[in-house]
C-alpha positions as CSV (number, residue, x, y, z in Angstrom):
1,M,0.0,0.0,0.0
2,L,1.2,3.5,-0.8
3,A,2.1,5.7,2.2
4,R,-0.1,8.7,2.8
5,A,0.5,11.1,-0.1
6,L,0.1,14.8,-0.6
7,W,-1.6,15.5,-3.9
8,S,-3.3,18.1,-6.0
9,A,-5.3,17.9,-9.2
10,D,-5.0,19.9,-12.4
11,W,-6.8,19.8,-15.8
12,A,-10.1,18.9,-14.0
13,G,-8.4,15.8,-12.5
14,G,-6.7,14.8,-15.7
15,L,-3.3,15.5,-14.2
16,L,-2.4,14.6,-10.6
17,W,0.6,15.8,-8.8
18,L,1.6,13.3,-6.0
19,E,4.2,13.6,-3.3
20,V,5.1,10.0,-2.5
21,P,8.2,8.2,-1.4
22,A,10.8,7.9,-4.2
23,N,11.4,4.2,-4.2
24,E,11.1,1.2,-6.5
25,E,8.0,-0.2,-4.9
26,T,6.1,3.1,-5.1
27,A,7.2,3.7,-8.7
28,A,6.1,0.2,-9.8
29,R,2.8,0.5,-8.0
30,L,2.0,4.0,-9.4
31,R,3.1,3.0,-12.9
32,G,0.9,-0.1,-12.8
33,I,-2.1,2.0,-11.7
34,T,-1.6,4.7,-14.3
35,K,-1.1,2.2,-17.1
36,G,-4.5,0.7,-16.3
37,F,-6.0,4.0,-17.1
38,G,-4.0,4.6,-20.2
39,G,-1.8,7.2,-18.5
40,H,1.8,7.4,-17.2
41,A,3.8,8.5,-14.2
42,T,6.9,10.8,-14.4
43,L,9.4,11.4,-11.6
44,M,9.4,15.2,-11.2
45,R,11.4,15.8,-8.1
46,A,13.7,13.5,-6.0
47,G,17.0,13.5,-4.3
48,R,20.2,12.5,-6.2
49,E,20.2,8.9,-4.8
50,A,16.6,8.3,-5.9
51,R,17.2,9.8,-9.4
52,A,20.2,7.4,-9.8
53,R,17.9,4.4,-9.0
54,L,14.6,5.3,-10.6
55,P,13.8,6.1,-14.2
56,V,12.3,9.5,-14.8
57,F,10.0,8.3,-17.5
58,E,8.2,5.0,-18.0
59,P,10.0,2.5,-20.3
60,E,9.2,3.3,-24.0
61,A,7.9,0.7,-26.4
62,P,10.7,-0.4,-28.8
63,V,9.3,1.6,-31.8
64,R,8.9,4.7,-29.8
65,A,12.3,4.3,-28.2
66,A,13.9,4.1,-31.7
67,L,12.1,7.3,-32.7
68,T,13.3,9.0,-29.5
69,R,16.9,8.0,-30.3
70,A,16.5,9.2,-33.9
71,V,15.2,12.6,-32.8
72,K,17.9,13.0,-30.2
73,A,20.6,12.1,-32.7
74,A,19.2,14.6,-35.2
75,F,19.2,17.5,-32.8
76,D,22.3,16.5,-30.7
77,P,24.6,14.3,-32.9
78,R,27.5,14.8,-30.4
79,H,25.4,13.8,-27.4
80,V,26.3,16.9,-25.4
81,L,22.8,18.1,-24.4
82,N,21.8,16.6,-21.1
83,P,23.2,13.1,-21.7
84,G,21.3,10.5,-19.7
85,R,18.9,13.1,-18.3
86,M,15.7,11.7,-19.8
87,F,16.8,8.1,-20.5
88,E,20.0,6.5,-19.2
89,D,21.3,5.5,-22.6
90,I,20.3,8.7,-24.5
């Protein structure tokens, strides 16, 4: 069960901002819940240790991941702009 969370709603409830513990269990649980509704969860704020352990975005489907890599390569062929910031290997 998720610990007590602070939250607020935006976009008439279409966007929820949650303050929950930044750990693997909470991330997996939240991402499972949001996937069931066709949504996603993004890590917005966390300490350095949590950011090193947890992905910021949900894993991308292979086709979308290939598109992400292609766009990144087109705009940043030398890989100097925020390397690893969005996805570890990009």
